[in-house]
C-alpha positions, -999 to +999 in steps of 0.1 A: -126+087-291-155+110-294-174+113-327-201+131-343-230+117-355-253+124-379-290+111-371-318+105-398-349+119-396-366+091-389-344+081-360-347+119-342-376+112-319-353+089-298-323+114-300-349+147-287-352+158-324-315+167-328-297+159-358-261+152-348-251+139-315-218+131-298-209+097-289-177+075-277-164+043-294-128+031-303-153+019-336-185+016-357-202-008-332-189+010-302-199+041-313-235+026-322-237+008-289-231+041-266-256+055-289-285+027-277-273+032-238-278+072-237-306+066-262-325+035-255-337+017-287-312+033-311-296-008-311-333-017-326-331+003-353-301-003-360-291-041-352-308-072-361-321-100-330-283-117-337-266-079-327-252-077-364-264-044-385-296-044-400-293-048-440-316-016-447-294+004-428-258+017-442-233+039-418-205+065-432-177+074-414-163+103-430-183+098-459-171+064-468-195+037-467-184+015-439-187-022-462-160-005-484-138-003-446-137-027-420-175-027-416-186-025-378-148-030-366-139+002-388-122+023-363-127+060-356-107+093-344-116+121-323-129+143-350-145+118-373-180+122-383-205+093-389-239+091-401-261+064-399-292+060-430-316+038-428-336+028-463-365+052-468-399+046-491-428+065-497-462+057-483-479+058-446-465+029-428-465+030-390-438+046-372-420+025-349-429+033-312-401+060-301-393+071-269-383+113-261-354+119-236-387+130-208-396+092-215-363+079-209-358+097-176-396+090-168-391+048-174-356+053-165-362+021-132-379-002-160-357+002-188-329-014-167-347-041-159-339-071-182-377-082-178-385-046-192-358-028-208-369-003-245-386-033-254-410-043-226-416-007-223-427-001-256-454-030-252-466-010-221-472+022-243-485+004-268-503-015-250-542-009-238-562-016-208-599-007-194-600-006-160-640-011-147-646+009-119-625+039-105-634+033-067-614+013-042-599-010-067-593+009-097-575+040-079-545+017-075-548+000-105-552+029-125-523+054-112-499+023-113-507+019-147-502+053-159-469+058-138-456+024-156-469+043-191-493+017-205-502+044-234-541+036-233-562+036-203-597+034-205-621+042-174-654+026-169-676+042-145-704+059-137-709+072-105-695+104-089-671+112-059-688+108-027-673+120+009-673+083+019-656+070-011-623+091+005-614+068+028-603+042+005-604+056-031-573+072-029-576+083-066-598+110-052-599+140-035-620+169-011-623+186-037-635+162-063-666+154-043-695+158-067-678+152-100-680+122-119-654+098-107-638+090-142-631+130-149-615+128-110-593+097-117-582+107-159-572+143-143-554+127-115-535+099-138-529+127-167-511+146-139-490+119-129-482+111-162-490+131-196-478+111-220-505+085-217-538+086-235-563+089-212-606+073-225-634+076-203-669+059-202-696+076-181-727+049-192-730+019-175-717-012-188-748-034-197-750-060-224-760-035-250-725-016-248-700-039-234-692-055-272-684-018-281-662-011-256-642-045-244-629-052-277-612-019-280-586-033-250-556-055-244-564-066-214-596-062-189-593-052-153-624-056-132-629-036-099-666-040-100-686-040-067-719-063-079-722-096-089-743-084-126-713-064-134-690-091-124-710-117-147-713-091-173-675-082-178-669-124-175-686-133-201-680-103-224-640-106-218-647-144-232-668-134-261-640-108-271-611-131-264-599-106-238-574-115-208-594-108-177-578-100-144-608-102-120-601-089-083-630-086-052-629-073-020-650-075+013-641-064+048-608-076+052-602-103+025-592-100-013-590-122-040-574-121-075-575-141-104-565-140-140-584-154-170-574-161-201-598-170-229-608-207-229-588-213-200-615-208-176-635-183-164-655-166-134-681-188-140-663-216-139-651-206-102-687-191-095-716-212-116-742-191-100-742-158-079-756-159-046-789-151-040-796-113-036-787-100+003-766-130+012-734-111+004-738-077+014-719-051-007-685-029+006-715-003+013-734-025+038-706-046+055-677-023+054-642-028+041-608-019+057-598+010+039-560-001+026-571-032+016-580-022-019-549-006-022-530-043-015-557-060-039-557-033-070-516-033-068-522-070-075-545-063-106-522-038-120-490-064-116-509-091-132-521-065-161-488-056-168-471-090-168-497-101-194-482-068-212-451-078-213-452-113-214-428-119-182-437-142-154-463-163-142-499-146-144-525-162-122-538-184-148-558-210-128-550-201-096-570-177-069-553-158-050-564-152-017-554-124+009-564-123+044-556-090+058-560-097+097-537-127+097-514-111+068-521-144+044-514-146+017-522-185+002-534-197-037-559-223-045-559-241-079-592-242-101-599-254-134-617-247-164-649-268-161-659-283-191-695-280-181-695-245-180-723-229-199-696-199-212-665-220-222-671-254-219-670-280-240-709-274-250-713-237-241-753-227-237-744-189-232-733-175-267-739-139-266-747-115-235-775-119-213-800-101-187-775-097-161-796-080-137-822-110-140-796-135-136-782-118-106-812-107-090-798-073-081-794-045-101-759-027-116-750-005-088-718+015-087-684+001-101 
C-alpha cells in the first residue's frame, strides 16, 4: 500500500528536507520500516532498542492517533496519510547526527554492513582523529579516514612537499611541490569528501603545544619519522588519555600497534631511543614506495575500529610486516610495571625535552 507520510522538521534532514514522502506498507509498522530502509537513521528516531515506538513520538493515520486505533499494527490503505510527530522542547539541545541523501549514497557500502550500519557511520561522522604527519604513512591514513567519513580530521605537519616525497606520499602531486603538506593534503581529502572538517596544525608538535592539540581528538595516529616526535606523541596521548595508533616503516619492513591509556605505551615497548645515528631515517636509508601504503592502511583500519568499537585492535600486540617475504606476524607486548610513564611508580608525569631525551632534533613528520 502506498501512503503519504508527513515528516516533521526535526526529521527532515534525513529525508532531504522533504515535508512529505511516499512509503509502502500494509500497516503503520511496515510503513515506518520502509522509511528506515529508504532513509537510514529514521528508525532510530522513532523506535527504541526493543523496536517499540518511542514514547515521545506520536503517529497519526488520517488524523487519528494510532493508540486510539490498533497501535503500530493499524492497517493502512492506498491514499492514506500518516504523520510522525515527536515531542518538541525549547532550548538548544544538540541535534542528533543525521545523514543527507548524498551522504547515504556515499556511505552506502558501510550502511549495509552489520558491523557499521547507520549507528556506526554516525560514530565515524562524530569522530575526531589526528594524523601526526602528512607524509608516507599520513597519506593513506588521511585518504581512507576521509573516504570513510570521519567527521573531523586533524593534520599535524610543518614540512613542504618535495619532489622526492612523491615516490611514496601519494596524497601529494607534482603541482604541490613547495606547498605546505597540510594544505596539499587538506585540498585532496576535501575534494574526496566535502562533508568532513579538516583542521591543520602547521607548527611542529613540541612539549609546549602538544597538550593543547592532542586532547581535542579521540584517536591519534602517529606517522612521524623521528624518535623525538614518537616519544612526545606517546607521552602526550597517555597524559591526555587518548588512544594512540603507532606505525613505523624502514626499507621493506613496517610495524603497527595500538596503545590504550593505562594498558601499555611506546615506552613499555622501547624504554629508550637508540643512540643518534644508529637507526638511519628513510631519507638516509630509503624505503620501498608502496610500504607506507600497506602500513598506513592498517593504521587507518585500527583507528576506524576504535571509533566503531568493533573487532580486536592491536592492543598488547605488535604487528610486524616484512614486504620482501610478504609475511605478517604479531608478537605479544605488555604493560611494563616499571615503565616511567604508565608503570606503577611513574617518574614522567609531564612532557619533557624530547630532543635532549632522544639526542636528536624534531625532523619532518
